[in-house]
C-alpha positions, 0 to 999 in steps of 0.5 A: 585068142586074138588081143590086138590087131596090128597093121602094118605096110610090107612094102617089099620082100625077097628070097635067096636060096643059092642052090635052088629049091622045090617045095610042093609046087613052088621052085625056088630059082638058084641065086649066087650071092657075090663076094663081100670084102672082108668076109671070107669062107662062109655064105652067112655075109653074101647071102644077107647082102644079096637078099637085101640088095634084092629087097631093096632093089625097087625101093631104092633104085640101087641108092641110100635111104637118105632122110629116110635112112634116120628112120629105118632099122634093122634086125637079123634073126637067127637059129644058129648064126654063122655056124660055118665061121664059128666051125671053121674058127673052132678048129683053129682053136682046138688044133693050136693054130692062129686063129684067122681074126675075119673067122671071129664069129660073134662079130659076123651078124653085127659087121655085115648089117654094119656093112648094109647100114654103110651101103644105104645109109641107115642109121637107125636101131640094129638088132641081131637075135637068136631065136629058137624054134620058128622064127617069124612070130617073135623075128616080126614082133620086134619088128613091130615093137621098133616100129611103135618105138617111132621109126617108120619103117625096119628092114628084116632078115632072117637067115640060116645055114645048112647046118652039118653035125658038128655044130649041131652037136655042140649046140645041143651040148650046151643047150641041153637040148636033144637032136635038132629039129629046126636046122635048116637043110639048104642055105636060105635069107629071107627079107621084108622091109615093113612100115607103119601104116598109122591112117589104116582103117583097117583092111580085111586080109585077102589071105592068112600064112600059115606058120609052115607045112610040110613042103618046107620043112628043110627051111627049118627055122625060117619056115614061117618066113618063107611061108610068108614070103610065098604067101605074100608073092602068090597075092601080089601076083593075083593083083587083087592083093589087100592085106596077108594076116600072120598071128604073132605074140610074145609074153604081152600075148597074142595078136594078129599082124595084117600086112598090108601089100599097098598104100592104105 
């Protein structure tokens, strides 16, 4: 049962899959993220930088947010985090070799968000969360709370890397869980820039984004966010887009989040 309705403006969105991917009738063109100075070995940070740059390209024109940066929040949502860096660091540790400080994986998410914040002059709150299951509901719920807390806009980034057996086995042991079914099978990053839409009159949604479908199984924990991206892109292409409805929920209850695709 839906308790409340929230409306926000979805300004822009982006999806980066380096290897390319076909989901049903939809083909994702491959994108090759560039290197980010100060980060090594893993695709985690380059993927984040690439998807943010693509998401904000038409919003900022490659420049900073300026004064808007102080009213902008950053949210990074992931299931496993940077598994490549964690795996390499742990192998060095168990072998007795000196660890490379660049492989201190706990610092990677906040450090790459620091790079993003620097490049776009974002000085609002920064939040990194590791969530279980499909990330979409809780990630959008967190974005909604940050907007309610006074921010004008939030840049949401969802990311996970294709996870091999060793990190999966370690995760299962640490969490006392069985085989993990939410691991992604292809490196994926997706981003959304979401703003407040306080003056909206209550737009009826043109489309409802399902959590995921069978064609998106390889996106694992990101399937819901990738599904949202595909739904939004289809609505924008139709040139008559009004809003896309998403059901989100937390301990505070279930509600419908309507993402407006044009200014109210």
